[in-house]
C-alpha positions, -999 to +999 in steps of 0.1 A: +232+152+807+252+152+775+289+147+774+308+176+758+338+168+738+350+203+736+386+198+748+412+219+730+434+199+708+471+204+712+489+213+679+509+185+664+541+187+643+537+179+607+542+142+601+553+121+572+530+093+564+538+057+554+566+034+563+592+062+561+575+081+589+590+081+624+555+076+637+550+044+617+547+015+642+522-012+633+537-031+663+550-016+695+585-006+704+599-025+734+599+007+756+563+016+750+532+009+771+511-016+751+473-014+750+453-040+731+416-033+729+407-050+696+397-085+706+411-099+739+420-070+761+455-066+776+476-038+790+513-042+797+542-020+808+575-013+792+588-045+808+559-064+793+545-070+828+506-070+828+491-039+844+464-058+862+455-029+885+439-013+854+426-043+835+408-057+865+390-024+872+364-020+844+357+017+849+394+026+850+400+005+819+370+022+801+385+056+810+419+046+796+403+032+764+384+064+759+415+086+765+435+064+741+410+067+713+408+105+719+447+108+720+451+117+683+429+148+689+448+159+720+436+171+753+401+167+766+384+186+795+379+167+827+342+178+829+335+162+796+343+128+812+319+131+842+287+122+823+304+093+805+317+075+836+299+089+866+265+102+853+247+098+886+272+116+908+271+153+916+299+175+904+321+172+935+318+134+938+324+129+900+354+152+902+368+131+931+361+098+913+379+110+882+408+123+903+412+089+919+409+070+886+435+092+870+458+088+900+457+050+896+461+051+858+490+075+861+507+052+886+503+023+862+513+039+829+535+068+840+531+105+842+548+108+808+520+088+793+489+102+811+495+140+809+477+171+821+475+207+808+466+230+837+440+217+861+412+209+837+426+190+808+440+155+804+453+134+776+473+103+766+506+112+750+501+093+718+538+089+712+543+072+745+517+045+743+511+019+715+474+009+710+462-016+685+430+003+678+447+037+670+474+019+650+446+000+631+430+034+622+464+048+612+470+018+589+436+022+573+441+060+568+475+052+551+460+023+530+483-002+546+457-029+543+478-059+554+489-041+586+453-031+593+439-066+589+467-081+611+460-056+639+423-063+640+420-093+663+383-088+672+357-062+683+367-030+701+365-037+738+353-072+731+329-086+758+334-055+779+308-038+801+306-013+829+275-006+849+256+027+851+273+044+822+249+045+793+267+072+774+299+053+775+281+022+764+266+040+734+300+054+725+316+019+728+289+004+705+294+032+680+332+025+680+326-012+676+304-007+646+326+019+630+358-001+634+341-033+622+332-015+590+368-002+586+380-038+590+358-052+563+367-024+539+404-030+546+400-067+541+382-062+508+410-039+496+437-063+507+419-093+491+416-073+458+454-067+459+461-103+467+438-115+440+453-092+413+488-104+422+478-141+420+479-148+457+445-166+455+448-186+488+457-154+507+428-136+491+404-164+500+415-164+536+412-126+538+377-126+524+367-152+549+381-130+577+359-102+564+328-124+565+337-135+600+337-099+611+305-089+592+282-118+584+261-096+561+291-085+539+277-094+505+305-077+486+331-100+502+309-130+496+306-122+459+343-118+456+349-150+475+325-170+454+340-157+421+375-164+434+367-200+443+349-205+410+380-192+391+401-217+410+378-245+399+363-250+433+327-249+423+316-270+453+334-247+477+317-216+461+283-232+465+290-241+501+301-206+509+269-192+493+246-217+512+264-210+545+260-172+539+223-175+530+216-196+562+235-172+584+218-142+569+184-158+575+192-169+611+208-136+622+189-110+603+158-127+589+164-115+553+175-131+520+206-120+501+202-091+477+193-097+440+229-088+430+242-117+452+216-142+441 
């Protein structure tokens, strides 16, 4: 059974982009629910109190993460969520399980955060919850590379798993790969800016972060080697290259490309 993502997206007001936008918030306002799903997972209320009723229940947390990532597109139909989270249940049982999960989530985050439209559509009100993953994507879209790199603390839903939900697992892995690529691209862009402005140590650290996220990122490696060489650190450049070659062989069983060699 295939999940349908056919929910109707609510119209959004025209927004200004960049730091002058009222929506610009690389870090949360004090009165917002805070959801961190890049790297170590945490969820806290407006009083900064951890919302453990959600975090300690993997399926509810998975549902919240899915709704948060869908929030920029608006409402989603409830029946599109059944095959993602309760694929082995019949329609009535899946509907009841979703109703209970939404009840718990709404009690945790508030009915102004988890909203409904009619009886069949739900959404997270994007202006009522701060999430590092959606803010990371916004920063990338707006080419705020330093904000993006600082927001990315690790993989999407790092070390997370729920049983009997293969479609959710596939979706999560796709998000992990996609966000990882956005992070390395953001880091390369930030490093290029830092390099051109003479902030060589910052550029070096940024490129090493990119390589920590994607061990096969040869573009970042080449920039890092060239940067170290320009600073007179030939030994450091050779060490970075040798470490990369060994890691590429161990993890992927392939040599570097001819361009890198």
